[in-house]
Jmol script that loads the backbone (N, CA, C; Angstrom):
load data "model"
ATOM      1  N   UNK A   1      28.303 -16.753  28.680  1.00  0.00           N
ATOM      2  CA  UNK A   1      28.161 -17.088  27.283  1.00  0.00           C
ATOM      3  C   UNK A   1      27.213 -16.078  26.629  1.00  0.00           C
ATOM      4  N   UNK A   2      27.604 -15.579  25.479  1.00  0.00           N
ATOM      5  CA  UNK A   2      26.812 -14.573  24.773  1.00  0.00           C
ATOM      6  C   UNK A   2      25.670 -15.242  24.014  1.00  0.00           C
ATOM      7  N   UNK A   3      24.489 -14.661  24.150  1.00  0.00           N
ATOM      8  CA  UNK A   3      23.334 -15.219  23.451  1.00  0.00           C
ATOM      9  C   UNK A   3      23.177 -14.552  22.090  1.00  0.00           C
ATOM     10  N   UNK A   4      22.675 -15.297  21.139  1.00  0.00           N
ATOM     11  CA  UNK A   4      22.424 -14.766  19.805  1.00  0.00           C
ATOM     12  C   UNK A   4      21.150 -13.939  19.781  1.00  0.00           C
ATOM     13  N   UNK A   5      20.860 -13.342  18.646  1.00  0.00           N
ATOM     14  CA  UNK A   5      19.645 -12.531  18.542  1.00  0.00           C
ATOM     15  C   UNK A   5      18.397 -13.394  18.704  1.00  0.00           C
ATOM     16  N   UNK A   6      17.356 -12.760  19.181  1.00  0.00           N
ATOM     17  CA  UNK A   6      16.095 -13.482  19.341  1.00  0.00           C
ATOM     18  C   UNK A   6      15.555 -13.883  17.979  1.00  0.00           C
ATOM     19  N   UNK A   7      14.899 -15.016  17.955  1.00  0.00           N
ATOM     20  CA  UNK A   7      14.296 -15.479  16.712  1.00  0.00           C
ATOM     21  C   UNK A   7      13.025 -14.680  16.457  1.00  0.00           C
ATOM     22  N   UNK A   8      12.923 -14.153  15.268  1.00  0.00           N
ATOM     23  CA  UNK A   8      11.750 -13.374  14.907  1.00  0.00           C
ATOM     24  C   UNK A   8      10.714 -14.294  14.280  1.00  0.00           C
ATOM     25  N   UNK A   9       9.510 -14.210  14.763  1.00  0.00           N
ATOM     26  CA  UNK A   9       8.425 -14.999  14.195  1.00  0.00           C
ATOM     27  C   UNK A   9       7.683 -14.146  13.187  1.00  0.00           C
ATOM     28  N   UNK A  10       7.237 -14.777  12.130  1.00  0.00           N
ATOM     29  CA  UNK A  10       6.466 -14.032  11.142  1.00  0.00           C
ATOM     30  C   UNK A  10       5.166 -14.767  10.855  1.00  0.00           C
ATOM     31  N   UNK A  11       4.215 -14.002  10.446  1.00  0.00           N
ATOM     32  CA  UNK A  11       2.943 -14.579  10.037  1.00  0.00           C
ATOM     33  C   UNK A  11       2.506 -13.841   8.789  1.00  0.00           C
ATOM     34  N   UNK A  12       2.395 -14.573   7.721  1.00  0.00           N
ATOM     35  CA  UNK A  12       1.965 -13.998   6.455  1.00  0.00           C
ATOM     36  C   UNK A  12       0.650 -14.652   6.094  1.00  0.00           C
ATOM     37  N   UNK A  13      -0.318 -13.827   5.767  1.00  0.00           N
ATOM     38  CA  UNK A  13      -1.621 -14.358   5.405  1.00  0.00           C
ATOM     39  C   UNK A  13      -2.053 -13.740   4.086  1.00  0.00           C
ATOM     40  N   UNK A  14      -2.130 -14.564   3.067  1.00  0.00           N
ATOM     41  CA  UNK A  14      -2.645 -14.129   1.776  1.00  0.00           C
ATOM     42  C   UNK A  14      -4.058 -14.668   1.671  1.00  0.00           C
ATOM     43  N   UNK A  15      -4.982 -13.797   1.370  1.00  0.00           N
ATOM     44  CA  UNK A  15      -6.363 -14.246   1.347  1.00  0.00           C
ATOM     45  C   UNK A  15      -7.149 -13.519   0.273  1.00  0.00           C
ATOM     46  N   UNK A  16      -8.141 -14.167  -0.217  1.00  0.00           N
ATOM     47  CA  UNK A  16      -9.047 -13.572  -1.197  1.00  0.00           C
ATOM     48  C   UNK A  16     -10.420 -13.360  -0.558  1.00  0.00           C
ATOM     49  N   UNK A  17     -10.442 -13.251   0.748  1.00  0.00           N
ATOM     50  CA  UNK A  17     -11.707 -13.091   1.453  1.00  0.00           C
ATOM     51  C   UNK A  17     -12.290 -11.706   1.213  1.00  0.00           C
ATOM     52  N   UNK A  18     -13.530 -11.543   1.602  1.00  0.00           N
ATOM     53  CA  UNK A  18     -14.232 -10.272   1.429  1.00  0.00           C
ATOM     54  C   UNK A  18     -13.517  -9.151   2.180  1.00  0.00           C
ATOM     55  N   UNK A  19     -13.596  -7.921   1.664  1.00  0.00           N
ATOM     56  CA  UNK A  19     -12.906  -6.793   2.307  1.00  0.00           C
ATOM     57  C   UNK A  19     -13.275  -6.585   3.770  1.00  0.00           C
ATOM     58  N   UNK A  20     -14.480  -6.955   4.160  1.00  0.00           N
ATOM     59  CA  UNK A  20     -14.899  -6.768   5.548  1.00  0.00           C
ATOM     60  C   UNK A  20     -14.037  -7.585   6.507  1.00  0.00           C
ATOM     61  N   UNK A  21     -13.356  -8.581   5.996  1.00  0.00           N
ATOM     62  CA  UNK A  21     -12.539  -9.479   6.804  1.00  0.00           C
ATOM     63  C   UNK A  21     -11.281  -8.789   7.339  1.00  0.00           C
ATOM     64  N   UNK A  22     -10.689  -7.899   6.567  1.00  0.00           N
ATOM     65  CA  UNK A  22      -9.360  -7.368   6.875  1.00  0.00           C
ATOM     66  C   UNK A  22      -9.277  -6.486   8.118  1.00  0.00           C
ATOM     67  N   UNK A  23     -10.186  -5.534   8.333  1.00  0.00           N
ATOM     68  CA  UNK A  23     -10.046  -4.722   9.553  1.00  0.00           C
ATOM     69  C   UNK A  23     -10.076  -5.563  10.827  1.00  0.00           C
ATOM     70  N   UNK A  24     -10.965  -6.529  10.890  1.00  0.00           N
ATOM     71  CA  UNK A  24     -11.026  -7.397  12.064  1.00  0.00           C
ATOM     72  C   UNK A  24      -9.757  -8.213  12.221  1.00  0.00           C
ATOM     73  N   UNK A  25      -9.240  -8.699  11.116  1.00  0.00           N
ATOM     74  CA  UNK A  25      -8.005  -9.490  11.149  1.00  0.00           C
ATOM     75  C   UNK A  25      -6.825  -8.615  11.571  1.00  0.00           C
ATOM     76  N   UNK A  26      -6.807  -7.381  11.109  1.00  0.00           N
ATOM     77  CA  UNK A  26      -5.743  -6.454  11.505  1.00  0.00           C
ATOM     78  C   UNK A  26      -5.798  -6.206  13.004  1.00  0.00           C
ATOM     79  N   UNK A  27      -6.987  -5.975  13.526  1.00  0.00           N
ATOM     80  CA  UNK A  27      -7.132  -5.750  14.972  1.00  0.00           C
ATOM     81  C   UNK A  27      -6.698  -6.982  15.759  1.00  0.00           C
ATOM     82  N   UNK A  28      -7.005  -8.155  15.229  1.00  0.00           N
ATOM     83  CA  UNK A  28      -6.589  -9.392  15.893  1.00  0.00           C
ATOM     84  C   UNK A  28      -5.058  -9.482  15.928  1.00  0.00           C
ATOM     85  N   UNK A  29      -4.409  -9.105  14.838  1.00  0.00           N
ATOM     86  CA  UNK A  29      -2.946  -9.136  14.797  1.00  0.00           C
ATOM     87  C   UNK A  29      -2.351  -8.115  15.764  1.00  0.00           C
ATOM     88  N   UNK A  30      -3.013  -6.984  15.929  1.00  0.00           N
ATOM     89  CA  UNK A  30      -2.545  -5.970  16.880  1.00  0.00           C
ATOM     90  C   UNK A  30      -2.546  -6.551  18.294  1.00  0.00           C
ATOM     91  N   UNK A  31      -3.573  -7.319  18.623  1.00  0.00           N
ATOM     92  CA  UNK A  31      -3.629  -7.957  19.945  1.00  0.00           C
ATOM     93  C   UNK A  31      -2.438  -8.883  20.159  1.00  0.00           C
ATOM     94  N   UNK A  32      -1.958  -9.505  19.078  1.00  0.00           N
ATOM     95  CA  UNK A  32      -0.827 -10.428  19.177  1.00  0.00           C
ATOM     96  C   UNK A  32       0.515  -9.713  19.137  1.00  0.00           C
ATOM     97  N   UNK A  33       0.506  -8.377  18.981  1.00  0.00           N
ATOM     98  CA  UNK A  33       1.749  -7.616  19.001  1.00  0.00           C
ATOM     99  C   UNK A  33       2.401  -7.432  17.649  1.00  0.00           C
ATOM    100  N   UNK A  34       1.610  -7.355  16.600  1.00  0.00           N
ATOM    101  CA  UNK A  34       2.158  -7.167  15.258  1.00  0.00           C
ATOM    102  C   UNK A  34       3.037  -5.911  15.229  1.00  0.00           C
ATOM    103  N   UNK A  35       4.130  -5.968  14.474  1.00  0.00           N
ATOM    104  CA  UNK A  35       5.075  -4.858  14.411  1.00  0.00           C
ATOM    105  C   UNK A  35       4.898  -3.996  13.165  1.00  0.00           C
ATOM    106  N   UNK A  36       4.238  -4.516  12.131  1.00  0.00           N
ATOM    107  CA  UNK A  36       3.990  -3.764  10.900  1.00  0.00           C
ATOM    108  C   UNK A  36       2.882  -4.459  10.122  1.00  0.00           C
ATOM    109  N   UNK A  37       2.205  -3.689   9.279  1.00  0.00           N
ATOM    110  CA  UNK A  37       1.146  -4.233   8.431  1.00  0.00           C
ATOM    111  C   UNK A  37       1.498  -3.912   6.982  1.00  0.00           C
ATOM    112  N   UNK A  38       1.407  -4.911   6.116  1.00  0.00           N
ATOM    113  CA  UNK A  38       1.643  -4.745   4.690  1.00  0.00           C
ATOM    114  C   UNK A  38       0.306  -4.874   3.962  1.00  0.00           C
ATOM    115  N   UNK A  39      -0.024  -3.878   3.134  1.00  0.00           N
ATOM    116  CA  UNK A  39      -1.236  -3.945   2.329  1.00  0.00           C
ATOM    117  C   UNK A  39      -2.406  -3.326   3.056  1.00  0.00           C
ATOM    118  N   UNK A  40      -3.558  -3.469   2.523  1.00  0.00           N
ATOM    119  CA  UNK A  40      -3.999  -4.150   1.304  1.00  0.00           C
ATOM    120  C   UNK A  40      -3.912  -3.236   0.084  1.00  0.00           C
ATOM    121  N   UNK A  41      -4.272  -3.768  -1.076  1.00  0.00           N
ATOM    122  CA  UNK A  41      -4.207  -2.971  -2.300  1.00  0.00           C
ATOM    123  C   UNK A  41      -5.508  -2.223  -2.581  1.00  0.00           C
ATOM    124  N   UNK A  42      -6.581  -2.606  -1.939  1.00  0.00           N
ATOM    125  CA  UNK A  42      -7.865  -1.931  -2.129  1.00  0.00           C
ATOM    126  C   UNK A  42      -7.788  -0.504  -1.580  1.00  0.00           C
ATOM    127  N   UNK A  43      -8.162   0.518  -2.368  1.00  0.00           N
ATOM    128  CA  UNK A  43      -7.991   1.902  -1.919  1.00  0.00           C
ATOM    129  C   UNK A  43      -8.817   2.275  -0.688  1.00  0.00           C
ATOM    130  N   UNK A  44     -10.051   1.856  -0.619  1.00  0.00           N
ATOM    131  CA  UNK A  44     -10.895   2.206   0.528  1.00  0.00           C
ATOM    132  C   UNK A  44     -10.436   1.449   1.764  1.00  0.00           C
ATOM    133  N   UNK A  45     -10.193   0.179   1.599  1.00  0.00           N
ATOM    134  CA  UNK A  45      -9.719  -0.639   2.710  1.00  0.00           C
ATOM    135  C   UNK A  45      -8.332  -0.186   3.162  1.00  0.00           C
ATOM    136  N   UNK A  46      -7.500   0.234   2.216  1.00  0.00           N
ATOM    137  CA  UNK A  46      -6.165   0.723   2.555  1.00  0.00           C
ATOM    138  C   UNK A  46      -6.224   1.933   3.473  1.00  0.00           C
ATOM    139  N   UNK A  47      -7.160   2.830   3.217  1.00  0.00           N
ATOM    140  CA  UNK A  47      -7.323   4.003   4.082  1.00  0.00           C
ATOM    141  C   UNK A  47      -7.767   3.587   5.478  1.00  0.00           C
ATOM    142  N   UNK A  48      -8.639   2.601   5.537  1.00  0.00           N
ATOM    143  CA  UNK A  48      -9.135   2.122   6.830  1.00  0.00           C
ATOM    144  C   UNK A  48      -8.002   1.481   7.642  1.00  0.00           C
ATOM    145  N   UNK A  49      -7.233   0.613   7.000  1.00  0.00           N
ATOM    146  CA  UNK A  49      -6.114  -0.040   7.681  1.00  0.00           C
ATOM    147  C   UNK A  49      -5.071   1.002   8.087  1.00  0.00           C
ATOM    148  N   UNK A  50      -4.846   1.989   7.215  1.00  0.00           N
ATOM    149  CA  UNK A  50      -3.906   3.060   7.565  1.00  0.00           C
ATOM    150  C   UNK A  50      -4.359   3.784   8.830  1.00  0.00           C
ATOM    151  N   UNK A  51      -5.648   4.049   8.945  1.00  0.00           N
ATOM    152  CA  UNK A  51      -6.171   4.737  10.135  1.00  0.00           C
ATOM    153  C   UNK A  51      -5.909   3.928  11.400  1.00  0.00           C
ATOM    154  N   UNK A  52      -6.107   2.619  11.308  1.00  0.00           N
ATOM    155  CA  UNK A  52      -5.846   1.753  12.462  1.00  0.00           C
ATOM    156  C   UNK A  52      -4.362   1.823  12.834  1.00  0.00           C
ATOM    157  N   UNK A  53      -3.507   1.679  11.830  1.00  0.00           N
ATOM    158  CA  UNK A  53      -2.059   1.696  12.080  1.00  0.00           C
ATOM    159  C   UNK A  53      -1.602   3.053  12.604  1.00  0.00           C
ATOM    160  N   UNK A  54      -2.148   4.115  12.041  1.00  0.00           N
ATOM    161  CA  UNK A  54      -1.767   5.461  12.464  1.00  0.00           C
ATOM    162  C   UNK A  54      -2.156   5.706  13.917  1.00  0.00           C
ATOM    163  N   UNK A  55      -3.348   5.268  14.290  1.00  0.00           N
ATOM    164  CA  UNK A  55      -3.814   5.471  15.666  1.00  0.00           C
ATOM    165  C   UNK A  55      -2.967   4.705  16.673  1.00  0.00           C
ATOM    166  N   UNK A  56      -2.403   3.579  16.241  1.00  0.00           N
ATOM    167  CA  UNK A  56      -1.640   2.726  17.156  1.00  0.00           C
ATOM    168  C   UNK A  56      -0.126   2.814  16.939  1.00  0.00           C
ATOM    169  N   UNK A  57       0.310   3.750  16.086  1.00  0.00           N
ATOM    170  CA  UNK A  57       1.738   3.936  15.788  1.00  0.00           C
ATOM    171  C   UNK A  57       2.393   2.658  15.264  1.00  0.00           C
ATOM    172  N   UNK A  58       1.699   1.980  14.366  1.00  0.00           N
ATOM    173  CA  UNK A  58       2.215   0.760  13.741  1.00  0.00           C
ATOM    174  C   UNK A  58       2.575   1.092  12.296  1.00  0.00           C
ATOM    175  N   UNK A  59       3.783   0.779  11.844  1.00  0.00           N
ATOM    176  CA  UNK A  59       4.140   1.046  10.451  1.00  0.00           C
ATOM    177  C   UNK A  59       3.209   0.321   9.478  1.00  0.00           C
ATOM    178  N   UNK A  60       2.834   1.030   8.418  1.00  0.00           N
ATOM    179  CA  UNK A  60       1.935   0.484   7.401  1.00  0.00           C
ATOM    180  C   UNK A  60       2.619   0.620   6.049  1.00  0.00           C
ATOM    181  N   UNK A  61       2.905  -0.500   5.408  1.00  0.00           N
ATOM    182  CA  UNK A  61       3.523  -0.503   4.093  1.00  0.00           C
ATOM    183  C   UNK A  61       2.498  -0.980   3.081  1.00  0.00           C
ATOM    184  N   UNK A  62       2.432  -0.283   1.966  1.00  0.00           N
ATOM    185  CA  UNK A  62       1.466  -0.654   0.938  1.00  0.00           C
ATOM    186  C   UNK A  62       2.047  -0.391  -0.438  1.00  0.00           C
ATOM    187  N   UNK A  63       1.430  -0.974  -1.435  1.00  0.00           N
ATOM    188  CA  UNK A  63       1.836  -0.763  -2.824  1.00  0.00           C
ATOM    189  C   UNK A  63       0.563  -0.623  -3.648  1.00  0.00           C
ATOM    190  N   UNK A  64       0.012   0.583  -3.620  1.00  0.00           N
ATOM    191  CA  UNK A  64      -1.237   0.832  -4.349  1.00  0.00           C
ATOM    192  C   UNK A  64      -1.261   2.272  -4.814  1.00  0.00           C
ATOM    193  N   UNK A  65      -2.031   2.516  -5.848  1.00  0.00           N
ATOM    194  CA  UNK A  65      -2.217   3.875  -6.336  1.00  0.00           C
ATOM    195  C   UNK A  65      -2.940   4.676  -5.268  1.00  0.00           C
ATOM    196  N   UNK A  66      -2.348   5.775  -4.876  1.00  0.00           N
ATOM    197  CA  UNK A  66      -2.959   6.655  -3.881  1.00  0.00           C
ATOM    198  C   UNK A  66      -2.919   8.065  -4.446  1.00  0.00           C
ATOM    199  N   UNK A  67      -4.069   8.587  -4.827  1.00  0.00           N
ATOM    200  CA  UNK A  67      -4.120   9.905  -5.446  1.00  0.00           C
ATOM    201  C   UNK A  67      -3.960  11.030  -4.433  1.00  0.00           C
ATOM    202  N   UNK A  68      -3.986  10.707  -3.163  1.00  0.00           N
ATOM    203  CA  UNK A  68      -3.769  11.692  -2.107  1.00  0.00           C
ATOM    204  C   UNK A  68      -2.265  11.842  -1.915  1.00  0.00           C
ATOM    205  N   UNK A  69      -1.719  12.963  -2.359  1.00  0.00           N
ATOM    206  CA  UNK A  69      -0.265  13.164  -2.322  1.00  0.00           C
ATOM    207  C   UNK A  69       0.243  13.566  -0.942  1.00  0.00           C
ATOM    208  N   UNK A  70      -0.653  13.764  -0.007  1.00  0.00           N
ATOM    209  CA  UNK A  70      -0.261  14.185   1.334  1.00  0.00           C
ATOM    210  C   UNK A  70       0.522  13.072   2.039  1.00  0.00           C
ATOM    211  N   UNK A  71       1.618  13.457   2.689  1.00  0.00           N
ATOM    212  CA  UNK A  71       2.428  12.477   3.419  1.00  0.00           C
ATOM    213  C   UNK A  71       1.635  11.941   4.605  1.00  0.00           C
ATOM    214  N   UNK A  72       1.814  10.664   4.874  1.00  0.00           N
ATOM    215  CA  UNK A  72       1.092  10.027   5.974  1.00  0.00           C
ATOM    216  C   UNK A  72       2.099   9.491   6.983  1.00  0.00           C
ATOM    217  N   UNK A  73       1.865   9.815   8.238  1.00  0.00           N
ATOM    218  CA  UNK A  73       2.730   9.319   9.294  1.00  0.00           C
ATOM    219  C   UNK A  73       2.556   7.806   9.424  1.00  0.00           C
ATOM    220  N   UNK A  74       3.624   7.094   9.640  1.00  0.00           N
ATOM    221  CA  UNK A  74       3.642   5.640   9.827  1.00  0.00           C
ATOM    222  C   UNK A  74       3.225   4.869   8.576  1.00  0.00           C
ATOM    223  N   UNK A  75       3.274   5.494   7.404  1.00  0.00           N
ATOM    224  CA  UNK A  75       2.865   4.808   6.187  1.00  0.00           C
ATOM    225  C   UNK A  75       3.899   5.018   5.089  1.00  0.00           C
ATOM    226  N   UNK A  76       4.230   3.934   4.408  1.00  0.00           N
ATOM    227  CA  UNK A  76       5.136   3.999   3.265  1.00  0.00           C
ATOM    228  C   UNK A  76       4.429   3.325   2.099  1.00  0.00           C
ATOM    229  N   UNK A  77       4.254   4.069   1.019  1.00  0.00           N
ATOM    230  CA  UNK A  77       3.628   3.516  -0.172  1.00  0.00           C
ATOM    231  C   UNK A  77       4.714   3.272  -1.209  1.00  0.00           C
ATOM    232  N   UNK A  78       4.853   2.034  -1.640  1.00  0.00           N
ATOM    233  CA  UNK A  78       5.891   1.655  -2.591  1.00  0.00           C
ATOM    234  C   UNK A  78       5.473   1.864  -4.039  1.00  0.00           C
ATOM    235  N   UNK A  79       4.225   2.247  -4.257  1.00  0.00           N
ATOM    236  CA  UNK A  79       3.731   2.500  -5.606  1.00  0.00           C
ATOM    237  C   UNK A  79       4.265   3.852  -6.075  1.00  0.00           C
ATOM    238  N   UNK A  80       4.724   3.956  -7.310  1.00  0.00           N
ATOM    239  CA  UNK A  80       5.265   5.245  -7.777  1.00  0.00           C
ATOM    240  C   UNK A  80       4.207   6.353  -7.744  1.00  0.00           C
ATOM    241  N   UNK A  81       4.646   7.544  -7.418  1.00  0.00           N
ATOM    242  CA  UNK A  81       3.743   8.696  -7.397  1.00  0.00           C
ATOM    243  C   UNK A  81       3.202   8.954  -8.802  1.00  0.00           C
ATOM    244  N   UNK A  82       1.975   9.440  -8.875  1.00  0.00           N
ATOM    245  CA  UNK A  82       1.356   9.703 -10.174  1.00  0.00           C
ATOM    246  C   UNK A  82       2.186  10.678 -11.000  1.00  0.00           C
ATOM    247  N   UNK A  83       2.788  11.666 -10.363  1.00  0.00           N
ATOM    248  CA  UNK A  83       3.609  12.636 -11.103  1.00  0.00           C
ATOM    249  C   UNK A  83       4.806  11.948 -11.771  1.00  0.00           C
ATOM    250  N   UNK A  84       5.405  10.969 -11.094  1.00  0.00           N
ATOM    251  CA  UNK A  84       6.529  10.234 -11.686  1.00  0.00           C
ATOM    252  C   UNK A  84       6.071   9.339 -12.828  1.00  0.00           C
ATOM    253  N   UNK A  85       4.910   8.720 -12.669  1.00  0.00           N
ATOM    254  CA  UNK A  85       4.368   7.905 -13.759  1.00  0.00           C
ATOM    255  C   UNK A  85       4.074   8.770 -14.982  1.00  0.00           C
ATOM    256  N   UNK A  86       3.528   9.960 -14.750  1.00  0.00           N
ATOM    257  CA  UNK A  86       3.230  10.861 -15.868  1.00  0.00           C
ATOM    258  C   UNK A  86       4.500  11.235 -16.631  1.00  0.00           C
ATOM    259  N   UNK A  87       5.568  11.506 -15.911  1.00  0.00           N
ATOM    260  CA  UNK A  87       6.847  11.840 -16.554  1.00  0.00           C
ATOM    261  C   UNK A  87       7.352  10.644 -17.366  1.00  0.00           C
ATOM    262  N   UNK A  88       7.228   9.447 -16.797  1.00  0.00           N
ATOM    263  CA  UNK A  88       7.676   8.240 -17.502  1.00  0.00           C
ATOM    264  C   UNK A  88       6.862   8.020 -18.777  1.00  0.00           C
ATOM    265  N   UNK A  89       5.542   8.202 -18.692  1.00  0.00           N
ATOM    266  CA  UNK A  89       4.700   8.051 -19.888  1.00  0.00           C
ATOM    267  C   UNK A  89       5.109   9.060 -20.960  1.00  0.00           C
ATOM    268  N   UNK A  90       5.331  10.288 -20.542  1.00  0.00           N
ATOM    269  CA  UNK A  90       5.724  11.327 -21.493  1.00  0.00           C
ATOM    270  C   UNK A  90       7.072  10.994 -22.135  1.00  0.00           C
ATOM    271  N   UNK A  91       8.020  10.523 -21.346  1.00  0.00           N
ATOM    272  CA  UNK A  91       9.334  10.145 -21.880  1.00  0.00           C
ATOM    273  C   UNK A  91       9.211   9.040 -22.927  1.00  0.00           C
ATOM    274  N   UNK A  92       8.382   8.040 -22.650  1.00  0.00           N
ATOM    275  CA  UNK A  92       8.191   6.940 -23.605  1.00  0.00           C
ATOM    276  C   UNK A  92       7.565   7.462 -24.894  1.00  0.00           C
ATOM    277  N   UNK A  93       6.547   8.304 -24.759  1.00  0.00           N
ATOM    278  CA  UNK A  93       5.874   8.839 -25.950  1.00  0.00           C
ATOM    279  C   UNK A  93       6.823   9.684 -26.793  1.00  0.00           C
ATOM    280  N   UNK A  94       7.650  10.481 -26.142  1.00  0.00           N
ATOM    281  CA  UNK A  94       8.616  11.299 -26.886  1.00  0.00           C
ATOM    282  C   UNK A  94       9.688  10.426 -27.529  1.00  0.00           C
ATOM    283  N   UNK A  95      10.169   9.429 -26.812  1.00  0.00           N
ATOM    284  CA  UNK A  95      11.203   8.540 -27.341  1.00  0.00           C
ATOM    285  C   UNK A  95      10.706   7.782 -28.569  1.00  0.00           C
ATOM    286  N   UNK A  96       9.442   7.353 -28.532  1.00  0.00           N
ATOM    287  CA  UNK A  96       8.863   6.592 -29.639  1.00  0.00           C
ATOM    288  C   UNK A  96       8.236   7.487 -30.711  1.00  0.00           C
ATOM    289  N   UNK A  97       8.338   8.798 -30.514  1.00  0.00           N
ATOM    290  CA  UNK A  97       7.790   9.777 -31.465  1.00  0.00           C
ATOM    291  C   UNK A  97       6.296   9.586 -31.718  1.00  0.00           C
ATOM    292  N   UNK A  98       5.564   9.271 -30.680  1.00  0.00           N
ATOM    293  CA  UNK A  98       4.122   9.126 -30.823  1.00  0.00           C
ATOM    294  C   UNK A  98       3.495  10.504 -30.986  1.00  0.00           C
ATOM    295  N   UNK A  99       2.537  10.600 -31.872  1.00  0.00           N
ATOM    296  CA  UNK A  99       1.832  11.868 -32.068  1.00  0.00           C
ATOM    297  C   UNK A  99       0.402  11.808 -31.545  1.00  0.00           C
ATOM    298  N   UNK A 100      -0.103  10.600 -31.298  1.00  0.00           N
ATOM    299  CA  UNK A 100      -1.457  10.437 -30.773  1.00  0.00           C
ATOM    300  C   UNK A 100      -1.447   9.381 -29.674  1.00  0.00           C
ATOM    301  N   UNK A 101      -2.244   9.625 -28.653  1.00  0.00           N
ATOM    302  CA  UNK A 101      -2.337   8.699 -27.529  1.00  0.00           C
ATOM    303  C   UNK A 101      -3.793   8.641 -27.076  1.00  0.00           C
ATOM    304  N   UNK A 102      -4.252   7.467 -26.717  1.00  0.00           N
ATOM    305  CA  UNK A 102      -5.592   7.311 -26.146  1.00  0.00           C
ATOM    306  C   UNK A 102      -5.450   6.731 -24.746  1.00  0.00           C
ATOM    307  N   UNK A 103      -6.146   7.329 -23.807  1.00  0.00           N
ATOM    308  CA  UNK A 103      -6.137   6.838 -22.430  1.00  0.00           C
ATOM    309  C   UNK A 103      -7.554   6.390 -22.104  1.00  0.00           C
ATOM    310  N   UNK A 104      -7.683   5.138 -21.716  1.00  0.00           N
ATOM    311  CA  UNK A 104      -8.993   4.569 -21.401  1.00  0.00           C
ATOM    312  C   UNK A 104      -8.979   4.131 -19.945  1.00  0.00           C
ATOM    313  N   UNK A 105      -9.938   4.600 -19.177  1.00  0.00           N
ATOM    314  CA  UNK A 105     -10.027   4.212 -17.773  1.00  0.00           C
ATOM    315  C   UNK A 105     -11.475   4.269 -17.325  1.00  0.00           C
ATOM    316  N   UNK A 106     -11.759   3.620 -16.195  1.00  0.00           N
ATOM    317  CA  UNK A 106     -13.119   3.597 -15.667  1.00  0.00           C
ATOM    318  C   UNK A 106     -13.305   4.552 -14.506  1.00  0.00           C
ATOM    319  N   UNK A 107     -12.298   4.672 -13.646  1.00  0.00           N
ATOM    320  CA  UNK A 107     -12.373   5.609 -12.534  1.00  0.00           C
ATOM    321  C   UNK A 107     -10.957   6.025 -12.146  1.00  0.00           C
ATOM    322  N   UNK A 108     -10.828   6.820 -11.100  1.00  0.00           N
ATOM    323  CA  UNK A 108      -9.518   7.338 -10.708  1.00  0.00           C
ATOM    324  C   UNK A 108      -8.522   6.256 -10.344  1.00  0.00           C
ATOM    325  N   UNK A 109      -9.003   5.083  -9.968  1.00  0.00           N
ATOM    326  CA  UNK A 109      -8.112   4.011  -9.541  1.00  0.00           C
ATOM    327  C   UNK A 109      -7.867   2.981 -10.629  1.00  0.00           C
ATOM    328  N   UNK A 110      -8.379   3.226 -11.840  1.00  0.00           N
ATOM    329  CA  UNK A 110      -8.126   2.331 -12.959  1.00  0.00           C
ATOM    330  C   UNK A 110      -8.852   1.010 -12.873  1.00  0.00           C
ATOM    331  N   UNK A 111      -9.917   0.974 -12.117  1.00  0.00           N
ATOM    332  CA  UNK A 111     -10.662  -0.280 -11.973  1.00  0.00           C
ATOM    333  C   UNK A 111     -11.842  -0.303 -12.920  1.00  0.00           C
TER     334      UNK A 111
END
end "model"
wireframe off; spacefill off
backbone 0.3
color backbone group
């Protein structure tokens, strides 16, 4: 008798805990055999989690602004590249015939 595919177990954890919590939690998931890591959105923490995933050859998916355009092994960022966003902004401004624009930001990450 042919057996069906194995049942895949998932564990999703959404948390608002302090950033110090995530690296330890990621390492704990690695011990359990995690197959991929999604997030976080924090830029500094994202680099840290990426380093863990890169060292262990674990896929890392994220959706955050990353000003480092260099390709990263084992990492996929779903956030649009800054160059593509710039083109989109320019297209909107030209379409709407805007002659003046103000850009207000606090730092490179828009926080």
